[in-house]
C-alpha positions in Angstrom: 92.0 40.2 49.9 92.6 36.5 49.1 92.6 34.0 51.9 93.4 30.3 51.9 90.5 29.4 54.2 88.8 27.1 51.6 92.1 25.3 51.1 92.4 24.8 54.9 88.9 23.5 55.2 89.4 21.2 52.2 92.5 19.8 53.9 90.6 19.4 57.2 87.8 17.6 55.4 90.2 15.4 53.7 92.0 14.6 57.0 88.7 13.7 58.6 87.8 11.5 55.6 91.1 9.7 55.7 90.9 9.2 59.5 87.4 7.6 59.2 88.6 5.4 56.3 91.6 4.2 58.4 89.4 3.5 61.4 87.2 1.5 59.2 90.0 -0.4 57.5 92.2 -1.0 60.5 89.6 -1.5 63.2 86.7 -2.8 61.1 84.3 -0.1 62.3 81.0 0.0 60.5 79.7 3.0 58.6 77.1 3.5 61.3 79.8 3.6 64.1 82.0 5.9 62.0 79.0 8.3 61.5 78.6 8.6 65.2 82.1 9.8 65.8 82.2 13.5 66.7 85.0 15.6 68.2 84.1 14.4 71.8 83.8 10.7 70.9 86.2 8.6 73.0 88.7 6.5 71.2 91.4 4.7 73.2 89.8 3.1 76.2 86.3 3.6 74.7 86.5 1.6 71.5 87.2 -2.1 72.3 88.8 -2.5 68.8 91.4 0.2 69.6 93.7 -1.6 72.0 97.4 -1.1 72.5 98.2 -3.6 69.6 95.9 -1.8 67.2 97.4 1.7 67.9 100.6 0.9 66.1 98.8 -0.3 63.0 96.4 2.7 63.1 99.3 5.2 63.4 101.3 3.5 60.7 98.4 3.5 58.3 97.7 7.2 59.0 101.4 8.1 58.4 101.2 6.3 55.0 97.9 7.8 53.8 98.6 11.3 55.1 102.3 11.4 54.2 103.3 12.4 57.7 105.7 11.1 60.3 104.5 10.5 63.8 107.4 10.3 66.3 107.2 7.9 69.2 107.4 10.7 71.8 104.3 12.4 70.2 102.1 9.4 70.9 100.3 9.7 74.2 96.9 9.1 75.8 95.7 12.7 75.2 96.3 12.4 71.5 94.3 9.2 71.3 91.6 10.1 73.9 89.0 11.6 71.5 88.3 11.6 67.8 88.6 15.4 67.8 92.0 15.2 69.6 93.4 12.8 67.1 91.9 14.7 64.2 93.5 18.0 65.5 96.8 16.3 66.0 96.8 14.9 62.4 95.7 18.3 61.0 98.6 20.0 62.8 101.1 17.4 61.5 99.9 18.0 57.9 100.0 21.7 58.2 103.6 21.6 59.6 104.9 18.9 57.2 
């Protein structure tokens, strides 16, 4: 029986890579700081670079690079609370696009 699990994990890996690249490009995070990000790593309120002004730029860049649309009513503190939360949100958006 054929499954598409490899395709899903490839897409998840690609989403993770894009998210790390955008965090580097938009927030100026170093490779060392990016490497420390795991699912439980805090983002908004934990990274001084990710303030309310940076959120708009971050989300716009993610929309462009992942070819998704993030609606205003989807943006909340929970989505931006942790790296894993944002990654999961982005993966869901890509799967439902």
